C-alpha positions as CSV (number, residue, x, y, z in Angstrom):
1,M,47.6,28.9,-46.4
2,A,45.9,26.5,-44.0
3,L,49.1,24.5,-43.9
4,S,51.5,27.7,-43.2
5,G,49.9,28.4,-39.8
6,P,52.3,27.4,-37.5
7,A,49.8,26.4,-34.4
8,W,49.4,22.9,-35.6
9,N,51.4,19.6,-35.3
10,L,52.9,17.6,-38.0
11,P,52.4,13.7,-37.9
12,P,55.2,12.2,-36.3
13,G,58.1,10.8,-38.6
14,I,56.5,12.4,-41.9
15,L,60.0,13.9,-43.1
16,S,63.2,11.8,-42.7
17,R,66.5,13.8,-42.1
18,Y,67.5,12.4,-45.6
19,E,64.8,14.1,-47.3
20,Q,65.3,17.3,-45.8
21,M,68.9,17.3,-46.5
22,Q,68.2,16.5,-50.1
23,N,65.6,19.1,-50.6
24,A,63.1,16.0,-51.7
25,P,59.7,17.8,-51.1
26,L,61.0,20.8,-52.9
27,K,62.6,18.6,-55.8
28,M,59.3,16.9,-56.3
29,L,57.5,20.0,-56.5
30,Y,59.8,21.4,-59.1
31,Q,59.7,18.4,-61.1
32,H,56.2,17.3,-61.0
33,Y,54.1,19.8,-59.9
34,D,55.3,23.0,-61.2
35,H,51.7,24.1,-61.8
36,L,51.6,24.8,-57.9
37,L,54.6,26.9,-57.7
38,D,52.8,30.3,-57.9
39,E,51.2,28.8,-54.2
40,V,54.3,27.5,-52.6
41,V,55.0,31.0,-51.4
42,F,52.7,30.5,-48.4
43,L,54.8,27.5,-47.4
44,T,58.5,28.7,-47.9
45,G,57.9,32.0,-46.8
46,N,61.0,34.2,-47.9
47,Y,63.2,31.4,-48.9
48,Q,65.3,32.5,-51.9
49,G,68.0,29.4,-52.1
50,H,68.3,27.2,-55.0
51,Y,66.6,23.7,-54.1
52,Y,70.0,21.9,-54.8
53,N,72.0,23.6,-52.6
54,Q,70.1,25.4,-49.6
55,P,67.8,22.9,-47.6
56,L,64.6,24.4,-46.3
57,S,63.7,24.0,-42.7
58,Y,62.4,21.1,-41.2
59,R,59.1,22.4,-41.2
60,Q,58.9,23.9,-44.4
61,A,60.0,20.8,-46.3
62,A,57.6,18.8,-44.2
63,V,54.8,20.9,-44.9
64,I,55.6,21.1,-48.4
65,K,55.6,17.2,-48.7
66,A,52.1,17.2,-46.7
67,W,50.6,19.4,-49.2
68,L,51.6,17.6,-52.1
69,L,50.4,14.5,-50.5
70,L,47.1,16.0,-50.0
71,E,46.7,17.2,-53.2
72,Q,46.9,13.5,-54.6
73,W,44.9,12.2,-51.6
74,R,41.7,14.4,-52.3
75,L,41.7,13.3,-55.8
76,L,41.5,9.9,-55.2
77,A,44.9,8.7,-56.0
78,P,45.6,5.1,-54.5
79,I,46.7,4.3,-51.2
80,Q,49.6,2.3,-52.3
81,K,50.6,4.6,-54.4
82,L,50.6,7.3,-51.8
83,E,52.8,5.3,-49.3
84,E,55.3,4.1,-52.0
85,Q,55.7,7.7,-53.3
86,F,55.6,9.7,-49.9
87,Q,57.0,6.7,-47.5
88,I,54.3,7.6,-45.2
89,H,51.9,5.0,-44.1
90,L,47.8,5.4,-44.0
91,G,47.2,6.3,-40.6
92,Q,49.5,9.4,-41.0
93,I,47.5,10.4,-44.1
94,L,44.3,10.0,-42.3
95,S,45.5,12.3,-39.3
96,L,47.1,14.6,-41.8
97,G,43.7,14.8,-43.8
98,E,41.4,15.4,-40.9
99,T,43.8,18.0,-39.2
100,T,44.1,20.3,-42.7
101,A,40.4,19.9,-43.3
102,H,39.7,21.2,-39.7
103,L,41.8,24.0,-40.5
104,V,40.3,24.7,-44.1
105,S,36.8,24.6,-42.2
106,S,38.2,27.3,-39.7
107,I,38.9,29.5,-42.5
108,A,35.8,29.1,-44.2
109,E,33.8,29.8,-41.1
110,L,35.8,33.0,-40.4
111,I,35.1,34.2,-44.2
112,G,31.5,33.6,-43.7
113,A,31.5,35.6,-40.3
114,V,32.9,38.7,-42.3
115,D,30.6,38.0,-45.7
116,R,27.9,35.7,-45.3
117,E,27.4,35.6,-49.3
118,S,31.0,34.9,-50.1
119,P,31.3,32.0,-52.5
120,L,34.4,30.7,-51.0
121,K,32.9,29.6,-47.8
122,D,31.1,26.5,-49.8
123,R,34.0,26.1,-52.0
124,L,36.3,25.8,-48.7
125,K,33.8,23.5,-47.3
126,D,33.9,21.2,-50.2
127,C,38.0,21.2,-50.2
128,A,37.6,20.4,-46.2
129,F,35.2,17.3,-47.2
130,S,37.9,16.3,-49.8
131,L,40.8,16.6,-47.0
132,H,38.9,14.9,-44.8
133,W,37.9,11.8,-46.8
134,G,40.5,11.6,-49.4
135,I,37.7,11.8,-52.3
136,P,36.5,14.6,-54.6
137,S,33.8,16.7,-53.3
138,S,31.7,16.1,-56.5
139,L,30.7,12.4,-54.8
140,R,29.7,14.1,-51.6
141,S,26.1,13.3,-51.9
142,I,26.7,9.6,-52.3
143,H,29.3,9.4,-49.6
144,N,26.7,11.0,-47.3
145,Y,24.2,8.1,-47.6
146,F,26.8,5.0,-48.3
147,S,29.7,5.8,-46.4
148,A,29.5,2.5,-44.2
149,E,29.3,0.7,-47.5
150,L,31.8,2.1,-50.1
151,N,35.7,2.7,-49.7
152,R,38.0,4.9,-51.7
153,S,38.4,2.4,-54.5
154,D,34.7,2.0,-55.1
155,Y,34.7,5.8,-55.2
156,G,37.4,5.4,-57.8
157,A,35.2,3.3,-59.7
158,L,32.4,5.5,-59.5
159,Q,34.2,8.6,-60.7
160,K,35.7,6.4,-63.6
161,A,32.0,5.7,-64.6
162,E,31.1,9.3,-64.2
163,I,28.7,8.8,-61.3
164,K,28.6,11.8,-59.2
165,T,25.2,12.3,-57.7
166,L,22.9,10.0,-55.4
167,G,20.4,10.3,-58.0
168,Q,22.8,8.8,-60.6
169,F,23.9,6.1,-58.4
170,C,20.3,4.9,-57.3
171,D,19.2,4.9,-61.0
172,L,21.9,2.1,-61.8
173,S,20.6,-1.0,-62.3
174,L,21.7,-4.3,-60.5
175,E,24.1,-5.3,-63.3
176,S,25.7,-2.0,-63.6
177,L,26.5,-1.9,-59.8
178,R,27.7,-5.3,-60.3
179,T,30.2,-4.0,-62.8
180,L,31.4,-1.6,-60.2
181,I,31.0,-3.4,-57.0
182,N,32.8,-7.0,-56.9
183,K,31.6,-8.1,-53.1
184,E,28.2,-9.6,-53.4
185,D,27.5,-9.0,-49.9
186,K,28.4,-5.2,-50.1
187,L,26.5,-5.4,-53.3
188,K,23.4,-6.6,-51.5
189,R,23.6,-4.3,-48.6
190,I,23.8,-1.4,-50.9
191,N,20.9,-2.6,-53.3
192,N,18.6,-2.9,-50.1
193,K,19.7,0.9,-49.3
194,I,18.6,2.1,-52.7
195,K,15.2,0.0,-52.4
196,K,14.6,1.7,-49.4
197,L,15.5,5.2,-50.5
198,K,13.3,4.7,-53.5
199,E,10.4,3.4,-51.6
200,E,10.9,6.9,-49.4
201,F,11.2,9.0,-52.6
202,Q,8.0,7.5,-54.0
203,M,6.1,8.2,-50.9
204,E,7.4,11.7,-51.1
205,T,6.0,12.1,-54.6
206,I,2.8,11.0,-53.4
207,S,1.8,13.1,-50.7
208,T,3.6,16.2,-49.6
209,N,2.2,15.7,-46.1
210,T,4.0,12.3,-45.7
211,V,7.0,12.2,-43.1
212,V,9.5,10.9,-44.6
213,S,13.2,10.6,-43.8
214,Q,16.0,13.4,-44.5
215,N,17.8,10.8,-46.9
216,A,14.5,10.8,-49.1
217,K,14.3,14.3,-49.2
218,Y,18.1,14.4,-50.3
219,L,17.4,12.0,-52.9
220,V,14.2,14.3,-54.2
221,N,16.9,17.2,-54.3
222,Q,19.4,14.8,-56.3
223,I,17.0,13.1,-58.6
224,S,17.1,15.7,-61.4
225,V,20.3,17.4,-62.5
226,L,19.4,19.7,-65.4
227,P,16.2,21.2,-66.3
228,E,14.1,20.3,-69.0
229,L,13.1,24.1,-70.0
230,I,14.2,27.7,-68.7
231,E,12.0,30.4,-69.7
232,V,13.1,34.0,-69.5
233,D,9.9,35.6,-69.0
234,G,10.4,39.1,-67.2
235,T,6.8,39.6,-66.0
236,F,7.3,41.9,-62.8
237,E,5.5,40.4,-60.1
238,R,5.7,40.9,-56.2
239,E,8.7,43.4,-56.6
240,R,10.7,40.5,-58.7
241,F,10.9,39.6,-62.0
242,L,9.8,36.2,-63.3
243,V,11.7,33.2,-64.8
244,K,10.3,29.4,-65.3
245,I,12.1,26.5,-64.6
246,N,10.7,23.4,-65.7
247,G,7.3,25.3,-65.9
248,F,7.6,26.5,-62.1
249,P,7.9,29.9,-61.4
250,V,10.5,31.7,-59.8
251,R,11.1,35.2,-59.2
252,L,14.3,36.7,-58.9
253,T,15.4,40.4,-57.6
254,G,16.4,42.8,-60.3
255,K,20.2,42.0,-60.2
256,S,19.8,38.2,-60.2
257,F,17.4,38.4,-63.0
258,K,19.6,40.6,-65.0
259,Y,22.9,37.9,-64.4
260,F,20.5,35.1,-65.3
261,T,19.2,36.9,-68.7
262,K,22.5,37.9,-69.6
263,L,23.7,34.1,-69.2
264,A,21.0,32.9,-70.8
265,W,21.2,35.3,-74.0
266,A,24.8,34.5,-74.5
267,R,24.3,30.6,-74.1
268,V,21.4,31.0,-76.9
269,K,23.3,33.7,-79.3
270,Y,27.0,32.6,-78.7
271,D,28.5,29.3,-80.2
272,S,30.2,28.5,-77.0
273,G,28.0,30.3,-74.7
274,W,30.5,31.7,-72.7
275,I,30.2,35.3,-71.3
276,Y,33.3,37.3,-70.0
277,K,32.5,38.5,-66.3
278,E,32.8,42.2,-67.4
279,D,30.1,41.7,-69.8
280,I,27.9,40.4,-67.1
281,E,28.6,43.7,-65.0
282,N,31.4,45.9,-64.7
283,G,33.5,45.7,-61.3
284,F,34.7,43.0,-59.4
285,N,31.5,41.4,-57.3
286,Q,30.4,39.3,-60.1
287,A,31.0,36.0,-58.2
288,R,29.2,37.3,-55.2
289,Y,26.1,38.4,-57.0
290,L,26.2,34.8,-59.3
291,Y,26.1,33.1,-55.8
292,R,23.1,35.4,-54.8
293,M,21.4,34.6,-57.7
294,K,22.0,30.5,-57.7
295,G,20.8,31.1,-54.0
296,E,17.5,32.5,-55.1
297,I,17.2,29.9,-57.9
298,N,17.9,27.0,-55.4
299,A,15.6,28.2,-52.7
300,N,12.8,27.6,-55.0
301,L,13.5,24.5,-56.8
302,N,13.6,20.6,-55.8
303,I,16.4,20.0,-58.2
304,A,20.0,19.8,-57.8
305,W,21.0,22.0,-60.8
306,P,24.5,23.2,-61.0
307,I,23.4,26.5,-62.6
308,V,26.5,28.1,-63.8
309,E,29.7,26.8,-65.4
310,N,33.1,28.8,-64.7
311,N,36.4,28.1,-66.7
312,R,38.5,29.8,-64.1
313,L,39.6,32.6,-66.5
314,G,36.7,34.7,-65.7
315,Y,34.4,33.4,-68.2
316,Y,30.7,32.0,-67.1
317,R,28.2,30.2,-68.9
318,L,24.6,28.9,-68.4
319,N,24.6,24.9,-67.5
320,I,21.9,23.8,-70.0
321,D,21.6,23.1,-73.6
322,P,20.8,26.3,-75.5
323,S,17.7,24.4,-77.2
324,K,16.1,24.1,-73.7
325,I,15.8,27.8,-73.2
326,R,13.0,30.2,-74.0
327,I,13.4,34.1,-74.0
328,N,10.2,36.4,-74.3
329,I,12.0,39.4,-76.6
330,E,8.6,41.1,-75.9
331,N,8.5,41.4,-72.4
332,L,12.4,42.4,-72.2
333,K,12.0,45.1,-74.7
334,N,9.9,47.0,-72.0
335,H,12.0,45.9,-68.9
336,P,13.1,48.7,-66.7
337,D,16.9,47.7,-66.6
338,Y,18.2,49.7,-69.7
339,E,21.1,46.8,-70.3
340,I,18.6,44.0,-70.8
341,R,16.5,46.4,-73.2
342,L,19.8,47.1,-75.0
343,L,20.6,43.4,-75.2
344,V,17.3,42.7,-77.2
345,M,16.7,45.9,-79.0
346,K,17.5,44.8,-82.5
347,E,15.6,41.3,-82.1
348,P,12.4,41.0,-83.5
349,T,9.2,41.1,-81.2
350,K,8.7,37.5,-80.3
351,T,9.7,34.6,-78.2
352,I,13.4,33.3,-79.1
353,D,13.8,29.5,-79.0
């Protein structure tokens, strides 16, 4: 949708006349990216011609080419591969990525102005980051601190090694870093930064009154990925309902507590742990309320926990091992929400481990 707007200029020379007359971008789409066909309507408009005998307009063909290029760029395809496949140089790629990131960010801000709780805003911000820098948004925390030291090849090595968060990166031993970073001078700079960041992190843990850098506070939020224990308690306190995460009390509003309880229940009771959105609540607003639930939890925690998994087919799952979930059945049997009481009605009065 961002690329379909007419009010931005394509990079000069992005499409040759031969590519346009041969409908090369559309052929590439049909031959190699058929999983994206449902989205191409944004870029082709009312185009009805067969791609072999009726060329698209210059702008339509150029934008499709740009779109296919950006899909690979943001997923860390090597620069040399992109330059050879699309016959476009790095400067054009950088310009295109920066422009498109700006357009996507603008759409995110418009959505946020209409609905501040929409999860689309954050998703589009992540997309804009990937488009701008040409790396997946999962590596954003590392990029925020090490962008001066790491290039796209380095991020590719990190992705291959399944290193995604700043905490994981800083926990690597020097030997492990050396297998990923092949230049000693760069390795030395990175290792010095990690040492400094860990020192600041230790200062933060020793005294909450110590003034430390934003980077140290960021590492505090990244240092633990998954909780060791969550407890669905259900005690009514301060107009909210209690859950405990790593022993720390988190009080949720009624709607968020119901969503969290159903997710935890499915994780414990079902082999796969997945629960369909309509089984969480009827209607069309599950994503909004899940976003609100995550906001309430994260506002109380100092860990970067990706709370909910989404398989993009309408199913959600609590992102934690079932063995680390405790549910207080006795409290939930007396909960004011009928759906929660119904959930546990047939269970013996005890805490489910």
